[in-house]
KOLNU-660992 format. One record per residue (C-alpha): z, y negated, x negated. Coordinates in steps of 0.5 Angstrom, whole numbers, padded with zeros to 4 digits, always signed. Last residue first. Layout:
N
ZYX;...
***
This chain:
479
+0181-0376-0275;+0185-0372-0280;+0190-0371-0274;+0185-0368-0270;+0183-0363-0275;+0190-0361-0276;+0191-0359-0269;+0185-0356-0268;+0186-0351-0274;+0193-0350-0272;+0190-0348-0265;+0185-0343-0268;+0191-0340-0272;+0195-0339-0266;+0190-0335-0263;+0188-0331-0269;+0196-0329-0269;+0196-0327-0262;+0189-0323-0262;+0193-0319-0268;+0199-0318-0264;+0195-0315-0259;+0191-0311-0264;+0198-0308-0267;+0200-0307-0260;+0194-0303-0258;+0194-0299-0265;+0201-0297-0264;+0200-0295-0257;+0194-0291-0259;+0198-0288-0265;+0203-0285-0260;+0198-0282-0256;+0194-0279-0261;+0200-0277-0264;+0202-0273-0258;+0195-0270-0257;+0195-0268-0264;+0202-0264-0263;+0200-0261-0257;+0194-0258-0260;+0198-0256-0266;+0203-0252-0261;+0197-0249-0258;+0194-0247-0264;+0200-0244-0267;+0201-0240-0261;+0194-0237-0262;+0196-0236-0269;+0202-0232-0267;+0199-0228-0262;+0194-0226-0268;+0200-0224-0272;+0203-0220-0267;+0197-0216-0266;+0196-0215-0273;+0204-0213-0274;+0202-0208-0268;+0197-0205-0271;+0201-0204-0277;+0206-0201-0273;+0201-0196-0270;+0199-0197-0263;+0201-0192-0258;+0196-0190-0253;+0193-0184-0256;+0197-0183-0263;+0196-0188-0268;+0190-0189-0272;+0192-0191-0280;+0199-0188-0279;+0196-0182-0275;+0191-0181-0280;+0196-0180-0285;+0200-0175-0282;+0194-0171-0280;+0192-0171-0288;+0199-0169-0290;+0198-0163-0284;+0191-0161-0286;+0194-0160-0294;+0200-0156-0291;+0196-0152-0286;+0196-0153-0279;+0201-0152-0274;+0200-0146-0269;+0200-0147-0261;+0194-0151-0260;+0191-0149-0266;+0192-0151-0273;+0186-0151-0278;+0188-0148-0285;+0187-0152-0291;+0192-0149-0295;+0193-0142-0292;+0186-0141-0294;+0187-0142-0301;+0194-0138-0301;+0190-0132-0297;+0185-0132-0303;+0190-0131-0308;+0194-0126-0304;+0187-0122-0304;+0186-0123-0311;+0193-0119-0313;+0192-0116-0320;+0186-0119-0323;+0187-0126-0319;+0194-0126-0321;+0194-0124-0328;+0188-0129-0329;+0193-0135-0326;+0198-0133-0331;+0194-0133-0337;+0191-0140-0335;+0197-0143-0333;+0194-0149-0329;+0197-0156-0329;+0198-0161-0324;+0201-0168-0327;+0208-0170-0326;+0209-0172-0334;+0214-0166-0335;+0208-0161-0332;+0207-0159-0325;+0205-0152-0323;+0199-0148-0321;+0200-0141-0325;+0200-0136-0320;+0207-0136-0317;+0207-0144-0317;+0202-0143-0312;+0207-0140-0308;+0207-0133-0305;+0206-0128-0311;+0208-0121-0310;+0215-0119-0312;+0216-0115-0305;+0212-0118-0300;+0214-0125-0298;+0209-0128-0292;+0204-0133-0295;+0204-0140-0297;+0211-0141-0299;+0212-0148-0302;+0213-0149-0309;+0206-0152-0311;+0206-0157-0305;+0212-0161-0307;+0208-0166-0311;+0203-0167-0305;+0209-0167-0300;+0212-0173-0304;+0205-0177-0304;+0205-0176-0297;+0212-0178-0295;+0210-0184-0300;+0204-0186-0296;+0207-0185-0289;+0213-0189-0291;+0209-0195-0293;+0213-0200-0298;+0209-0199-0304;+0203-0198-0300;+0199-0204-0303;+0201-0202-0310;+0206-0206-0314;+0202-0209-0321;+0204-0205-0327;+0210-0202-0329;+0215-0200-0324;+0220-0204-0321;+0215-0207-0316;+0214-0200-0313;+0208-0196-0314;+0205-0193-0307;+0198-0195-0308;+0198-0192-0315;+0202-0186-0314;+0197-0184-0308;+0191-0185-0312;+0194-0181-0318;+0196-0176-0313;+0189-0175-0311;+0186-0174-0317;+0191-0170-0320;+0190-0165-0314;+0183-0165-0314;+0184-0163-0322;+0189-0157-0319;+0184-0155-0314;+0178-0154-0319;+0183-0150-0323;+0185-0146-0317;+0177-0145-0315;+0175-0143-0322;+0180-0137-0322;+0178-0135-0315;+0171-0135-0317;+0172-0131-0324;+0177-0126-0320;+0171-0124-0316;+0173-0121-0309;+0172-0114-0307;+0168-0111-0301;+0165-0104-0301;+0160-0100-0298;+0156-0094-0301;+0150-0091-0297;+0149-0084-0296;+0142-0082-0296;+0141-0075-0292;+0140-0078-0286;+0137-0085-0286;+0137-0088-0279;+0135-0095-0279;+0138-0102-0279;+0146-0101-0277;+0150-0107-0277;+0157-0106-0279;+0163-0111-0278;+0169-0110-0283;+0176-0112-0282;+0178-0105-0282;+0172-0100-0283;+0169-0096-0276;+0172-0101-0271;+0167-0107-0272;+0161-0105-0269;+0153-0106-0269;+0149-0100-0267;+0152-0099-0260;+0155-0093-0257;+0159-0091-0263;+0159-0084-0265;+0163-0081-0271;+0161-0075-0276;+0167-0075-0282;+0164-0074-0289;+0167-0080-0292;+0164-0084-0286;+0158-0080-0283;+0154-0084-0277;+0152-0083-0270;+0149-0088-0266;+0150-0086-0259;+0143-0084-0254;+0140-0087-0248;+0133-0083-0247;+0127-0086-0248;+0120-0085-0244;+0124-0083-0237;+0119-0083-0232;+0119-0086-0225;+0116-0084-0219;+0123-0080-0217;+0125-0073-0218;+0131-0069-0216;+0136-0071-0221;+0134-0078-0219;+0129-0083-0222;+0126-0088-0216;+0121-0093-0217;+0115-0089-0214;+0120-0088-0208;+0120-0095-0206;+0116-0094-0200;+0120-0087-0198;+0126-0092-0197;+0133-0092-0199;+0131-0091-0207;+0136-0088-0212;+0135-0090-0219;+0139-0086-0224;+0142-0089-0231;+0144-0088-0238;+0149-0093-0241;+0154-0087-0242;+0150-0085-0248;+0150-0091-0252;+0145-0097-0252;+0144-0102-0245;+0139-0101-0240;+0131-0101-0240;+0127-0101-0234;+0119-0102-0235;+0115-0103-0228;+0107-0102-0230;+0101-0106-0229;+0094-0103-0229;+0090-0098-0233;+0087-0103-0237;+0094-0105-0240;+0100-0109-0236;+0107-0109-0238;+0112-0112-0232;+0119-0112-0234;+0126-0110-0231;+0132-0111-0235;+0139-0108-0235;+0146-0109-0238;+0150-0111-0232;+0154-0117-0231;+0153-0117-0224;+0150-0123-0223;+0145-0122-0229;+0144-0115-0226;+0142-0117-0219;+0137-0123-0222;+0134-0118-0226;+0133-0113-0221;+0130-0118-0216;+0125-0121-0221;+0123-0114-0223;+0122-0112-0215;+0118-0118-0214;+0113-0117-0220;+0112-0110-0217;+0111-0113-0210;+0117-0113-0204;+0119-0120-0205;+0116-0123-0199;+0120-0118-0195;+0127-0116-0198;+0128-0111-0204;+0136-0111-0204;+0139-0108-0211;+0145-0104-0211;+0149-0103-0218;+0154-0098-0218;+0160-0099-0222;+0160-0098-0230;+0165-0093-0232;+0161-0087-0233;+0158-0082-0228;+0156-0075-0231;+0149-0075-0229;+0145-0068-0228;+0138-0066-0230;+0134-0072-0230;+0127-0071-0233;+0125-0072-0240;+0131-0070-0245;+0136-0068-0240;+0143-0070-0238;+0144-0077-0236;+0150-0080-0238;+0153-0085-0234;+0150-0091-0229;+0148-0090-0222;+0143-0096-0220;+0141-0096-0212;+0135-0099-0210;+0134-0102-0203;+0129-0103-0198;+0123-0106-0197;+0115-0104-0198;+0110-0104-0203;+0106-0111-0202;+0101-0112-0208;+0103-0117-0213;+0102-0113-0219;+0095-0110-0217;+0092-0104-0220;+0099-0101-0220;+0100-0096-0227;+0106-0091-0226;+0113-0093-0227;+0117-0093-0233;+0124-0091-0235;+0127-0093-0241;+0134-0091-0244;+0137-0095-0249;+0138-0092-0256;+0144-0092-0262;+0141-0090-0269;+0142-0084-0272;+0145-0080-0278;+0147-0087-0282;+0151-0084-0288;+0157-0089-0289;+0160-0088-0296;+0166-0092-0298;+0169-0096-0304;+0175-0100-0302;+0174-0106-0297;+0178-0112-0298;+0179-0117-0292;+0182-0124-0294;+0177-0127-0289;+0173-0121-0285;+0168-0118-0288;+0160-0117-0286;+0156-0111-0287;+0149-0109-0286;+0146-0102-0286;+0140-0098-0288;+0135-0103-0291;+0141-0106-0295;+0142-0100-0299;+0148-0100-0304;+0152-0105-0300;+0156-0110-0303;+0160-0115-0299;+0164-0120-0303;+0171-0121-0302;+0173-0129-0301;+0173-0134-0305;+0166-0136-0306;+0165-0134-0298;+0161-0141-0297;+0166-0142-0291;+0172-0142-0296;+0168-0147-0301;+0166-0152-0295;+0173-0152-0293;+0176-0153-0299;+0171-0159-0300;+0173-0162-0293;+0180-0161-0295;+0179-0165-0301;+0175-0170-0298;+0180-0171-0292;+0185-0173-0297;+0181-0178-0300;+0179-0181-0294;+0187-0181-0292;+0188-0185-0298;+0183-0190-0297;+0185-0191-0290;+0192-0192-0292;+0189-0197-0297;+0185-0201-0292;+0191-0201-0287;+0196-0204-0292;+0191-0209-0295;+0190-0211-0288;+0197-0212-0287;+0198-0216-0293;+0192-0221-0292;+0195-0222-0285;+0202-0224-0287;+0199-0228-0293;+0194-0232-0288;+0200-0233-0283;+0205-0236-0288;+0199-0240-0290;+0198-0243-0283;+0205-0244-0282;+0205-0248-0289;+0198-0252-0287;+0199-0254-0280;+0204-0260-0280;+0200-0262-0286;+0193-0261-0282;+0196-0265-0276;+0198-0271-0280;+0192-0271-0283;+0188-0271-0277;+0193-0277-0274;+0191-0281-0280;+0184-0280-0279;+0184-0282-0272;+0188-0288-0275;+0182-0291-0278;+0184-0298-0280;+0183-0305-0276;+0189-0305-0272;+0186-0306-0265;+0179-0301-0266;+0183-0296-0270;+0183-0291-0264;+0179-0292-0259;+0174-0286-0260;+0181-0282-0261;+0183-0283-0254;+0177-0281-0251;+0177-0275-0255;+0184-0274-0252;
***
């Protein structure tokens, strides 16, 4: 077609190639304009949905951050933090209790006699560890077997040194999931093997050697070469006057919803613990939530404003996902968030967060203050439920569900493009079809105008020939 255009206008004497281009442009323009308008509308809707989704995500992230910071949860209070520390499960309140730490849980420790060379060969065989309560304070006077199975450690040739024995014990304990550790410590007297187990009375252990060469690393009721430097012991605490034992210094079964970490023994010095919410923090969180709802609702209403409403129609006026999200947000104050329990509050409206006659969120401060003073746990539970992250078998909280619906509208499900994405793809395909049609139309016009150009050129040549012949005839006649 380039060759055709290069010859257009040579016969007729005017720019027929420009005529062809103008005709093609005129034919393309209305179709191109329609496609441009469709694409602009689609891109505007995609952008607006993304803006609305980002606003929801920002709100849920802010709520998550506030919850994670502990601002709305129960605040743990410990009268002497040097004795124990405590953490509280979400939504858990702890009335004042006293905890006296009588003794910390301890782990049994055994030490060998010093050896001059930690890499000198000792002997092969097996060391068998039997776990349970070991009687006696220094020497073993008896064993009450515990729940843990025996651990048999093989000391093979090439690993029958002090270091090799320690490595074999650690590898066997790790493979069996047993809390047992072997270390080599050195001082001017030589190197010693130190064995330590888990905390708690039942984590004590005896060590039996299968070969006399390994007897220095045995600890039995009959003797053995290892000496007990520390006995296994349970932690002992007095809770509200009752003495209780625990196998570890950290436990979560003493006070419901509370994890306690013992730091030091302090007999005779009870520690007061409690966990209560701050009514001021809860009230501030609800007030901030109302303000955020109003901002989000304003964005949604602007984007979904219809043609009949005052102002410019929104980019999402006909988008069902956006309109559904706005409707869900409006209804969120009347939606039950926690299980009913008598006349206790279950909805945001019950604690003073409602919609006014103008469709804006408002807070009844007196009603809210009454709720956070009387039922702080319920208020906290509602706020947590709003932004709850769903799991494999559980649905997300209301705000996360709305945000997820918008995200699906923007991004689609895996392998399933959204309606807007399909529309954008259809527009792109229509542009390609228009390009192909215009190329064919341009080629057709080029051929037609090329033929016309040649015909005009031939007629022009004929006229010029006749003019010359007439001139010659008149010239002869004049002579």
